[in-house]
MARMITI-915710 format. One line per 2 residues: their letters; for each residue x, y, z of N, C-alpha, C. Coordinates in steps of 0.02 Angstrom, whole numbers, plus 50000, padded with zeros to 5 digits. Layout:
N
a	X/Y/Z/X/Y/Z/X/Y/Z | ...
END
This chain:
156
mr	49634/50158/48153/49604/50130/48179/49639/50189/48257 | 49586/50208/48316/49620/50243/48356/49655/50193/48404
sn	49691/50223/48454/49737/50172/48498/49677/50138/48546 | 49692/50111/48589/49645/50075/48657/49666/50153/48692
ke	49699/50168/48699/49714/50230/48742/49657/50278/48743 | 49672/50301/48663/49623/50376/48637/49535/50328/48655
ia	49505/50271/48634/49459/50250/48649/49441/50271/48717 | 49492/50215/48775/49478/50230/48834/49462/50292/48874
ld	49478/50334/48851/49484/50397/48855/49442/50439/48851 | 49402/50409/48771/49326/50430/48738/49297/50392/48789
ai	49299/50340/48808/49221/50317/48850/49223/50323/48906 | 49288/50356/48954/49280/50409/49010/49227/50458/49006
dl	49250/50506/48930/49211/50580/48948/49146/50543/48901 | 49135/50520/48871/49058/50471/48863/49024/50476/48907
vt	49050/50452/48971/49010/50405/49026/49003/50478/49096 | 49049/50521/49065/49066/50564/49154/48990/50596/49142
pa	48972/50632/49091/48897/50656/49121/48845/50612/49160 | 48854/50539/49140/48813/50509/49188/48854/50491/49270
il	48928/50501/49283/48939/50489/49322/48925/50555/49382 | 48935/50610/49330/48907/50683/49393/48856/50685/49417
kl	48796/50643/49373/48744/50638/49396/48729/50595/49442 | 48760/50539/49443/48769/50499/49484/48786/50526/49561
fe	48837/50580/49556/48858/50604/49609/48816/50633/49654 | 48758/50655/49630/48706/50672/49667/48684/50644/49723
rt	48701/50545/49708/48667/50511/49759/48736/50494/49801 | 48805/50507/49783/48849/50471/49834/48857/50501/49887
nr	48917/50484/49918/48944/50503/49983/48985/50567/49973 | 49011/50541/49904/49052/50607/49901/49046/50616/49825
ke	49098/50651/49815/49091/50684/49754/49162/50687/49701 | 49204/50628/49732/49250/50623/49700/49270/50536/49681
lh	49317/50513/49640/49326/50467/49596/49405/50456/49557 | 49417/50408/49570/49484/50393/49512/49467/50323/49497
iv	49501/50319/49421/49477/50276/49370/49536/50254/49339 | 49549/50162/49334/49586/50154/49343/49571/50093/49281
im	49605/50095/49218/49578/50055/49156/49658/50026/49148 | 49644/49940/49141/49683/49913/49113/49701/49910/49037
dp	49756/49903/49010/49740/49868/48949/49745/49806/48926 | 49680/49789/48898/49664/49727/48877/49693/49684/48837
sl	49744/49726/48805/49785/49685/48767/49853/49625/48822 | 49856/49654/48861/49909/49624/48909/49878/49587/48964
kp	49915/49524/48969/49882/49456/49020/49925/49497/49063 | 49901/49469/49137/49940/49464/49182/50032/49435/49167
we	50033/49371/49128/50074/49332/49131/50129/49390/49081 | 50112/49426/49059/50129/49463/48987/50177/49550/49015
sd	50163/49560/49085/50152/49616/49097/50154/49626/49179 | 50196/49676/49206/50185/49678/49263/50137/49740/49285
fd	50117/49731/49329/50041/49776/49347/50066/49857/49313 | 50108/49877/49333/50088/49953/49319/50122/49974/49263
na	50154/49964/49222/50152/49949/49144/50104/49925/49100 | 50047/49865/49122/49976/49877/49100/49921/49901/49123
il	49947/49964/49158/49904/50029/49150/49865/50061/49085 | 49829/50063/49080/49805/50092/49000/49810/50164/49014
ve	49756/50191/49087/49704/50262/49078/49711/50261/49147 | 49728/50320/49178/49694/50305/49246/49686/50413/49265
ks	49634/50417/49291/49588/50490/49254/49572/50485/49346 | 49564/50533/49374/49522/50558/49407/49472/50624/49414
lg	49426/50606/49443/49382/50669/49446/49374/50705/49529 | 49354/50749/49521/49349/50795/49588/49433/50813/49605
np	49457/50838/49667/49530/50881/49654/49566/50830/49719 | 49611/50789/49691/49645/50741/49720/49689/50755/49776
ke	49700/50825/49768/49741/50858/49821/49702/50876/49888 | 49626/50861/49866/49594/50882/49937/49562/50819/49953
wt	49577/50749/49930/49549/50694/49958/49587/50685/50047 | 49549/50673/50066/49564/50651/50135/49578/50563/50136
iq	49581/50532/50076/49570/50447/50067/49608/50456/49987 | 49661/50407/50009/49698/50380/49947/49657/50346/49882
fd	49615/50379/49846/49561/50332/49799/49608/50323/49764 | 49667/50350/49751/49696/50317/49671/49734/50248/49691
nl	49763/50244/49749/49793/50194/49787/49750/50141/49771 | 49672/50145/49820/49615/50086/49817/49603/50065/49746
ar	49605/50128/49689/49558/50103/49644/49618/50059/49602 | 49676/50070/49613/49726/50027/49584/49733/49955/49611
kk	49723/49960/49662/49729/49869/49708/49663/49855/49683 | 49625/49878/49657/49554/49832/49660/49566/49811/49587
ah	49575/49860/49534/49590/49846/49470/49654/49791/49462 | 49702/49789/49500/49756/49741/49498/49727/49672/49541
qa	49686/49665/49584/49622/49613/49614/49599/49576/49542 | 49583/49622/49499/49526/49598/49450/49570/49585/49387
wr	49620/49619/49386/49648/49581/49306/49707/49512/49338 | 49726/49524/49376/49757/49460/49415/49704/49396/49403
ng	49646/49405/49425/49608/49333/49431/49558/49337/49356 | 49547/49400/49316/49515/49383/49270/49454/49396/49303
ca	49422/49437/49349/49343/49438/49357/49349/49499/49413 | 49288/49532/49396/49272/49576/49463/49301/49570/49533
nl	49327/49595/49550/49359/49588/49636/49285/49557/49691 | 49228/49599/49669/49190/49579/49717/49166/49495/49700
di	49183/49475/49664/49163/49392/49643/49232/49362/49684 | 49282/49397/49686/49341/49333/49737/49310/49345/49799
qs	49315/49398/49815/49277/49412/49895/49218/49397/49910 | 49177/49404/49863/49108/49355/49877/49110/49274/49895
kh	49138/49264/49811/49140/49179/49810/49182/49137/49821 | 49262/49175/49797/49314/49140/49814/49364/49164/49856
ps	49360/49180/49918/49389/49207/49967/49470/49199/49986 | 49477/49122/49965/49535/49073/49957/49589/49115/49920
sl	49562/49142/49879/49597/49171/49813/49632/49241/49814 | 49631/49266/49899/49659/49327/49920/49713/49319/49951
qd	49743/49375/49911/49840/49364/49942/49829/49421/49997 | 49889/49412/50036/49907/49472/50084/49918/49537/50048
gd	49871/49580/50080/49887/49663/50033/49821/49656/50000 | 49790/49615/50002/49724/49610/49941/49674/49671/49957
il	49643/49719/49941/49598/49764/49951/49523/49727/49948 | 49502/49751/50013/49418/49705/50034/49364/49740/50025
fy	49381/49834/49976/49316/49839/49933/49316/49824/49865 | 49245/49810/49854/49236/49825/49778/49233/49867/49745
gs	49249/49869/49688/49223/49925/49644/49260/49926/49574 | 49274/49845/49558/49299/49841/49482/49244/49816/49440
fv	49259/49791/49379/49219/49756/49319/49252/49735/49281 | 49237/49689/49254/49287/49656/49202/49241/49643/49154
yg	49251/49632/49087/49211/49626/49036/49236/49631/48982 | 49228/49546/48944/49288/49518/48908/49363/49520/48922
ni	49404/49548/48908/49467/49568/48929/49488/49636/48948 | 49444/49682/48967/49424/49743/48973/49429/49754/49059
vv	49489/49788/49118/49451/49787/49169/49444/49875/49201 | 49419/49894/49212/49400/49924/49253/49386/49939/49330
ac	49448/49989/49361/49420/50004/49439/49400/50070/49450 | 49346/50079/49493/49346/50146/49528/49352/50139/49595
sg	49367/50214/49619/49370/50208/49684/49345/50272/49718 | 49305/50301/49767/49299/50362/49794/49229/50361/49823
ve	49162/50317/49805/49105/50331/49824/49104/50275/49858 | 49038/50263/49889/49022/50179/49879/49034/50140/49820
qh	49060/50084/49874/49079/50006/49811/49021/49984/49772 | 48974/49987/49786/48911/49989/49729/48918/50038/49665
yd	48925/50100/49686/48936/50149/49639/48989/50138/49606 | 49048/50129/49631/49111/50131/49611/49122/50061/49555
ml	49088/50019/49549/49073/49963/49513/49039/49961/49467 | 48971/49992/49476/48936/50052/49434/48948/50089/49376
ms	48982/50143/49400/49035/50176/49376/49077/50128/49308 | 49112/50089/49356/49174/50045/49320/49131/50003/49262
sw	49084/49978/49256/49036/49950/49216/49039/49993/49166 | 49002/50047/49176/48981/50084/49107/49062/50109/49082
ia	49106/50123/49102/49159/50161/49045/49192/50078/49025 | 49183/50031/49036/49207/49964/49025/49179/49927/48978
la	49112/49948/48957/49036/49918/48903/49058/49987/48854 | 49071/50042/48883/49064/50105/48838/49143/50097/48799
fe	49202/50089/48829/49271/50048/48773/49260/50008/48739 | 49226/49946/48765/49239/49891/48723/49166/49905/48659
ql	49110/49930/48654/49082/49972/48601/49110/50015/48568 | 49124/50070/48584/49176/50112/48550/49225/50083/48509
tv	49251/50032/48547/49320/49982/48512/49261/49944/48455 | 49225/49938/48459/49163/49872/48409/49147/49957/48356
ae	49149/49989/48364/49121/50044/48322/49183/50066/48272 | 49240/50068/48321/49311/50090/48268/49337/50008/48212
yt	49325/49969/48266/49322/49908/48214/49296/49882/48144 | 49235/49916/48155/49173/49882/48095/49200/49933/48055
ks	49194/49997/48074/49250/50063/48022/49267/50055/47989 | 49333/50011/48031/49401/49983/47990/49417/49939/47941
kt	49356/49900/47961/49334/49844/47909/49314/49873/47854 | 49249/49901/47868/49192/49924/47811/49252/49978/47759
dt	49301/50022/47787/49343/50043/47761/49396/50019/47722 | 49427/49977/47748/49491/49923/47731/49468/49869/47731
pt	49413/49825/47684/49414/49758/47704/49459/49718/47679 | 49517/49717/47639/49564/49674/47640/49627/49691/47697
ka	49615/49728/47725/49655/49739/47773/49675/49697/47814 | 49730/49662/47840/49738/49593/47854/49747/49590/47942
fr	49792/49660/47953/49822/49655/48038/49794/49721/48047 | 49784/49717/48119/49772/49806/48143/49810/49840/48140
END
């Protein structure tokens, strides 16, 4: 079975054509993506070590805003709380901590946390959801194939 990192990168590659199509509607054509390691919880690792994958679309050297920093802050907020940062900001703002970002753009699917920054926050969240769902379903496909190919294998 491929590693989570390999599958996460595959998920980004799989949805990139849709992201590029969406860029026809957005205010910019740049994006930073952060995917957290779904096998690590906040009480098991610090945030930086729990980042599984980061990838930028566009040219970060030309960015006028640090989208990588914003995406990491969105990911951290979602990872810490176990839900999209929109949920905390709109329903439970008492959970916000000093330094928390006030833009949303993350998505949580099971234990998968993805955050994007670079365009309008609703589109950041949409792209985060695409990547999270692709990551999980590609993992399901890998897991199913592994179980079929080695039905007596007891451990990952």
